[in-house]
C-alpha positions in Angstrom: 42.4 11.9 25.3 40.5 11.7 22.0 42.7 11.5 18.9 42.9 14.6 16.9 45.5 16.7 15.2 46.6 18.4 18.4 46.8 15.1 20.4 48.8 13.5 17.6 51.4 16.2 17.8 51.8 15.6 21.6 52.8 12.0 21.1 56.5 11.5 22.0 57.6 10.1 18.6 61.0 11.7 18.5 62.8 9.1 20.7 61.3 6.3 18.6 62.7 7.8 15.4 66.2 8.8 16.7 69.4 7.0 15.9 69.4 5.6 19.5 66.3 3.4 18.8 68.6 0.6 17.8 69.7 0.3 21.4 66.1 0.3 22.7 64.8 -3.0 23.9 62.3 -4.9 21.7 59.5 -4.0 24.0 60.1 -0.2 23.6 60.2 -0.5 19.8 56.8 -2.2 19.9 55.4 0.5 22.1 56.6 3.2 19.7 55.1 1.4 16.7 51.7 1.1 18.6 51.7 4.8 19.3 52.3 5.6 15.7 49.5 3.3 14.6 46.9 5.0 16.8 48.2 8.5 16.0 47.8 8.0 12.3 45.1 5.4 11.7 42.7 5.7 14.6 41.2 9.1 13.6 40.3 7.6 10.2 38.7 4.5 11.7 36.8 6.6 14.2 35.4 8.8 11.4 34.3 5.8 9.4 32.5 4.3 12.4 30.7 7.6 13.1 29.6 7.7 9.4 28.0 4.3 9.7 25.9 5.1 12.8 22.2 5.7 12.2 20.8 9.1 13.0 19.2 9.5 16.4 15.3 9.5 16.6 14.0 13.1 16.6 11.6 14.4 19.3 7.9 13.7 18.6 6.2 16.6 16.9 9.4 18.3 15.8 8.6 18.2 12.1 6.1 20.3 10.3 3.9 19.1 7.5 6.1 20.9 4.9 9.4 19.8 6.5 12.0 17.4 5.2 12.1 13.7 6.0 12.9 12.9 9.6 16.6 11.8 9.7 16.0 8.5 11.4 13.9 7.4 8.4 16.9 7.7 6.1 18.9 4.5 5.9 21.8 3.4 3.7 20.4 2.3 1.4 17.0 4.0 2.0 14.3 1.4 2.9 11.4 1.1 0.4 8.3 2.9 1.6 6.4 -0.4 1.8 8.8 -1.6 4.5 8.3 1.6 6.5 4.5 1.6 6.3 4.0 -2.1 6.3 5.4 -2.6 9.7 3.5 0.1 11.5 0.8 -1.5 13.6 -1.0 1.6 14.9 -2.4 4.7 13.3 -0.7 8.1 13.6 -2.2 10.1 16.5 -3.3 13.0 14.3 -6.4 14.4 12.8 -7.9 12.1 10.1 -6.8 13.2 6.7 -5.9 11.5 3.4 -2.8 12.8 1.7 -1.7 12.2 -1.9 -3.3 10.0 -4.5 -4.8 6.6 -4.2 -1.6 4.9 -5.4 0.9 7.4 -3.9 0.0 8.7 -0.5 -0.6 8.0 3.2 -3.2 8.3 5.9 -3.2 10.3 9.2 -5.6 9.4 12.0 -6.7 6.1 10.4 -9.7 4.4 12.0 -10.0 0.6 12.4 -13.1 -1.1 11.2 -14.1 -3.5 14.0 -13.5 -7.1 12.9 -17.2 -7.9 13.6 -20.2 -5.7 13.0 -24.0 -6.2 12.9 -23.8 -7.1 9.2 -20.1 -7.5 8.4 -17.0 -9.6 9.1 -13.5 -8.6 8.3 -11.4 -11.2 6.5 -7.6 -11.9 6.4 -7.0 -10.3 9.7 -3.3 -11.2 9.6 -2.7 -8.6 6.9 -3.7 -5.8 9.3 -5.4 -3.9 6.6 -8.8 -3.0 8.1 -8.0 0.7 8.5 -9.4 3.7 6.7 -10.5 7.3 6.7 -13.6 7.8 8.9 -15.6 8.5 5.7 -14.8 5.0 4.4 -15.8 3.5 7.8 -19.1 5.4 7.7 -19.8 4.2 4.1 -19.2 0.5 5.1 -21.6 1.0 8.0 -24.3 2.4 5.7 -23.8 -0.3 3.1 -23.8 -3.1 5.6 -27.0 -1.8 7.2 -28.8 -1.7 3.9 -27.5 -5.2 2.8 -30.2 -7.4 4.3 -33.0 -5.4 2.6 -31.2 -6.1 -0.7 -31.2 -9.8 -0.2 -27.6 -9.8 1.1 -26.9 -11.2 4.6 -23.9 -9.0 5.2 -20.5 -8.0 4.0 -17.2 -9.9 4.0 -14.7 -7.1 4.0 -11.3 -7.7 2.5 -8.4 -5.2 2.2 -8.8 -1.6 3.2 -5.6 0.2 4.1 -2.7 -0.2 6.6 -2.9 1.8 9.9 -1.0 4.7 8.3 -1.8 3.9 4.7 1.1 4.0 2.3 2.4 1.3 0.0 1.7 -2.2 1.0 4.2 -5.0 1.5 2.3 -7.2 -1.0 -0.6 -6.9 -3.4 -2.2 -3.6 -4.2 -0.7 -0.5 -5.8 -3.6 1.6 -4.5 -5.3 1.4 -1.1 -2.8 3.9 0.2 -4.9 6.8 1.6 -7.6 5.0 3.4 -10.4 5.5 0.8 -10.4 2.1 -0.9 -12.0 -1.2 0.2 -12.5 -4.6 -1.4 -15.8 -6.3 -0.6 -16.1 -10.0 -1.4 -18.7 -11.3 -3.8 -19.2 -14.2 -1.5 -22.2 -13.5 0.8 -21.6 -13.5 4.6 -22.8 -16.7 6.3 -25.1 -16.6 9.2 -22.4 -17.9 11.5 -19.3 -16.0 12.6 -16.0 -17.2 11.1 -13.3 -18.0 13.6 -9.8 -16.6 13.2 -8.5 -19.6 11.3 -11.5 -19.6 8.9 -10.9 -15.9 8.2 -7.5 -16.8 6.9 -8.4 -19.9 5.0 -11.9 -19.5 3.6 -11.7 -18.5 -0.1 -13.6 -15.9 -2.0 -15.7 -17.1 -5.0 -15.0 -16.1 -8.6 -18.0 -15.1 -10.7 -16.4 -16.1 -13.9 -17.7 -19.0 -16.1 -14.2 -20.0 -17.2 -10.8 -18.6 -18.2 -10.8 -15.3 -20.1 -7.5 -15.7 -22.0 -8.7 -18.3 -24.4 -9.8 -17.4 -27.9 -13.6 -17.3 -28.2 -14.0 -17.7 -24.4 -17.5 -17.3 -23.0 -17.0 -14.1 -21.1 -20.1 -14.0 -19.0 -20.8 -14.5 -15.3 -21.5 -17.9 -13.9 -25.2 -17.8 -13.4 -25.0 -20.5 -10.7 -23.2 -18.1 -8.6 -24.1 -14.6 -9.8 -27.5 -13.4 -8.5 -29.6 -10.2 -8.6 -28.6 -9.7 -5.0 -25.0 -9.2 -6.2 -26.2 -6.5 -8.6 -28.4 -4.8 -6.1 -25.5 -4.6 -3.6 -23.1 -3.1 -6.1 -25.8 -0.7 -7.3 -26.5 0.5 -3.8 -22.7 1.1 -3.3 -22.5 3.1 -6.5 -25.5 5.2 -5.6 -23.8 6.5 -2.5 -22.9 10.1 -3.2 -19.4 9.8 -1.6 -18.4 6.9 -3.8 -16.2 7.9 -6.8 -15.7 4.6 -8.6 -16.3 0.9 -8.3 -14.0 -1.5 -10.1 -15.3 -4.9 -11.3 -14.3 -7.4 -13.8 -15.6 -6.6 -17.3 -17.7 -9.8 -17.2 -19.5 -8.4 -14.1 -19.9 -5.0 -15.7 -21.7 -6.7 -18.6 -24.0 -8.5 -16.1 -24.8 -5.1 -14.4 -25.5 -3.5 -17.7 -28.0 -6.3 -18.5 -29.5 -6.1 -15.0 -30.5 -2.4 -14.9 -33.8 -1.6 -16.7 -34.4 1.8 -15.0 -32.1 4.7 -14.1 -28.7 3.8 -15.4 -26.8 6.8 -14.1 -25.0 4.8 -11.3 -23.4 2.5 -14.0 -21.1 5.4 -14.9 -19.2 4.8 -11.7 -18.8 1.1 -12.2 -15.5 0.6 -14.2 -14.2 -2.6 -15.8 -10.7 -3.6 -14.8 -8.4 -6.6 -14.7 -9.1 -9.1 -11.9 -11.9 -8.1 -9.6 -14.0 -11.2 -10.2 -13.7 -12.3 -6.5 -14.6 -8.9 -5.1 -15.6 -5.4 -6.1 -13.4 -2.5 -5.2 -15.0 0.7 -3.9 -13.1 4.0 -4.1 -14.4 7.0 -2.1 -14.0 10.6 -3.2 -11.5 12.8 -1.3 -13.0 14.1 1.9 -13.5 17.9 2.0 -11.2 18.3 5.0 -8.3 16.5 3.2 -6.7 19.3 1.3 -3.7 17.2 0.3 -5.9 14.5 -1.2 -5.9 14.1 -5.0 -9.1 12.8 -6.6 -9.0 10.6 -9.7 -10.4 12.2 -12.9 -14.1 11.7 -13.2 -15.2 8.6 -15.3 -16.3 9.2 -18.9 -19.9 10.2 -19.5 -22.5 7.5 -20.1 -23.2 4.2 -18.6 -20.1 2.5 -20.0 -22.1 -0.3 -21.5 -21.2 0.3 -25.2 -18.1 0.3 -27.3 -15.7 0.5 -24.3 -17.2 -2.7 -22.7 -17.2 -4.5 -26.0 -13.5 -3.9 -26.3 -12.9 -5.1 -22.8 -14.7 -8.4 -23.7 -12.9 -9.0 -27.0 -10.2 -11.6 -27.7 -7.7 -8.7 -28.4 -7.9 -7.7 -24.8 -7.3 -11.1 -23.2 -5.6 -13.5 -25.6 -1.8 -13.1 -25.7 -0.3 -12.5 -29.1 1.9 -15.2 -30.4 5.6 -14.1 -30.8 7.0 -13.9 -34.3 9.3 -16.8 -35.3 12.8 -16.1 -34.1 11.9 -13.1 -32.1 12.4 -13.3 -28.3 10.0 -11.3 -26.2 11.7 -8.6 -24.2 11.6 -9.4 -20.5 9.8 -6.8 -18.4 12.0 -5.0 -15.9 10.4 -4.8 -12.5 9.7 -1.4 -11.3 11.9 -0.2 -8.4 10.1 0.0 -5.1 8.7 3.3 -4.2 10.8 5.3 -1.7 9.5 7.6 1.0 10.7 10.7 -0.7 8.4 9.9 -3.6 5.4 10.3 -1.4 4.0 13.6 -0.1 6.4 15.1 2.5 3.8 14.9 5.3 4.0 11.1 5.0 7.3 11.2 6.8 5.7 13.1 9.7 2.9 10.5 9.8 5.5 7.7 10.1 7.3 9.6 12.9 4.3 10.0 15.1 
């Protein structure tokens, strides 16, 4: 009989508490004490154990796009979203759509870029980040096809997105909705890399030297940087479905110097920290992805003026010396993003 208020009242405690219990054998006294223990304490223990059990997994497809988070995704404490998305090895079996913003979203119906194509090779396969929206896959096919005519043998493709997008276990804050890709600035060799080489071969920096030194030469290394690099980035920026391309300010400067004709495409190429080993292509939200949030359009102009000058100045790169006797305040790390901070549909994408 399960222990509850009714069953507790049915336990024969009166004989144990009577004046005759002194004449009961020691074994009977022990029996009565045991009955009292279970009657009083067992229901509490049982309730505590039930509270600690995880929720059961819901039936597939039982949650709508606007519904709440599936119960089995709640944990005590709630797992960071990067843990939930980072361990999914397959895409959600749903129509391809991007949800949320580039740094706070997820991907339904993700498509894998084959690890080998006619003019590309995917690198760092162990990361399992060669997924994207079909429009990103189509763009990479177009760019890779055009690459040989630009003097570029083929693409070495770095990180795209995880199978279901979302925050990554390591690295990027963006790349969450299947519309971002890193393309190495190292040209693809004629031979195919084996699996070990795809993990160990390093990308190549286009910098001449460190940027965080006062008076540094903030130009590209001309022994590595070629016009073929510039032609490849220009072709990517000219694609009508590309929203932005992020490069190191040093590379942006080289592109500004390279273009002598139509400079409209340079507006899309934005200087940003890092990005001297690869260029980062960001696609616009697809028309069929109603829940996708585009980034604001870049400023008008080619971006080769005052903004770039500021990016290349000492003030941007050289750390300020702390004042005597003043200790710099330590930066508090941001707490990891939780699932309930993403669009609600991301819970359904995880559950599929």
